[in-house]
C-alpha positions in Angstrom: 0.0 0.0 0.0 3.0 2.2 -0.1 2.4 5.4 -2.0 -1.4 5.3 -1.7 -3.7 7.4 0.3 -7.3 6.8 1.6 -8.6 8.9 -1.2 -7.5 6.5 -3.9 -8.6 3.4 -2.1 -11.9 1.6 -1.6 -13.6 2.8 1.6 -16.1 0.8 3.7 -17.6 1.6 7.0 -19.3 -0.4 9.8 -20.8 0.5 13.1 -20.7 -2.2 15.8 -23.3 -1.5 18.5 -21.8 -2.0 22.0 -22.4 -0.9 25.6 -18.6 -0.9 26.0 -17.0 0.3 22.7 -13.7 0.9 24.5 -13.3 -2.7 25.5 -14.4 -3.8 22.0 -11.7 -1.6 20.4 -9.0 -2.8 22.7 -10.0 -6.4 22.0 -9.8 -5.9 18.2 -6.3 -4.3 18.6 -5.0 -7.1 20.8 -6.6 -9.9 18.7 -5.6 -8.6 15.3 -2.3 -7.0 16.2 -3.2 -3.4 16.0 -2.8 -0.3 18.1 -5.4 1.2 20.6 -5.0 4.4 22.5 -7.6 6.4 24.4 -10.7 5.9 22.1 -9.1 5.2 18.7 -7.1 2.4 17.1 -5.8 1.1 13.8 -5.2 -2.3 12.2 -2.9 -3.0 9.2 -3.5 -5.9 6.8 -1.9 -6.7 3.5 -3.4 -4.2 1.1 -5.7 -2.6 3.7 -5.8 -0.4 6.8 -8.7 -0.1 9.3 -9.2 2.9 11.6 -11.7 2.5 14.4 -13.1 4.9 17.0 -15.2 4.4 20.1 -18.5 6.3 20.0 -21.1 6.4 22.9 -23.2 3.7 21.2 -20.6 1.5 19.6 -17.4 1.2 17.6 -17.1 2.8 14.2 -14.8 1.1 11.7 -13.4 2.7 8.5 -11.6 0.3 6.2 -9.4 1.5 3.3 -8.2 -1.1 0.8 -6.3 -1.2 -2.4 -8.7 -3.6 -4.1 -12.1 -5.2 -3.6 -10.4 -8.5 -2.7 -8.2 -6.9 0.0 -11.3 -5.2 1.4 -13.3 -8.5 1.5 -10.4 -10.3 3.3 -10.1 -7.5 5.8 -13.8 -7.5 6.5 -13.8 -11.3 7.0 -10.9 -11.1 9.5 -12.7 -8.4 11.6 -16.0 -10.2 11.3 -14.5 -13.4 12.6 -12.8 -11.7 15.5 -16.0 -9.9 16.5 -18.1 -13.1 16.1 -16.0 -14.6 18.9 -17.4 -11.9 21.2 -20.9 -12.5 19.8 -20.8 -9.0 18.4 -23.4 -9.3 15.7 -25.9 -7.0 14.2 -23.6 -4.9 12.1 -22.8 -4.8 8.4 -20.1 -3.3 6.2 -21.2 -0.5 3.8 -18.9 0.3 0.9 -18.9 3.9 -0.2 -19.9 3.6 -3.9 -17.9 6.6 -4.9 -14.7 4.8 -3.9 -15.3 1.7 -6.1 -13.1 1.2 -9.2 -14.6 3.0 -12.2 -16.9 5.2 -10.1 -17.4 8.7 -11.4 -15.5 11.3 -9.4 -17.5 13.3 -6.9 -18.4 16.8 -8.0 -17.0 19.5 -5.7 -19.6 21.2 -3.6 -21.1 24.5 -4.7 -21.3 27.1 -2.0 -23.9 29.9 -2.4 -22.8 32.5 0.1 -25.0 35.5 0.6 -22.3 37.9 -0.5 -22.4 40.0 -3.6 -19.5 39.7 -6.1 -17.9 42.9 -4.9 -17.2 41.4 -1.4 -13.4 41.1 -0.9 -13.3 39.5 2.6 
């Protein structure tokens, strides 16, 4: 993955409901060989990286992968680890704009209430 950035990778997200997202994050980091500090962590796989953050109602996962195959393998590894804790009821959602061949997103258009002569 050297030389790539999350913007040129496939991006998928998942939210894992949990009463104790901090323990869940720490478990993932210990089980899959990642890092966890305070309320955030990361995992590194061949061809993929996963960032995760504790939220009040669960753990949010953001996976970035170089290919759909790398993303699928990463999702499977995390799913298997979470199933051991009986953490179910979550699904991965791939951001369609990050799939290969997807049309680039159009930049946002801002309509500020200023006239054209405004220099600030």
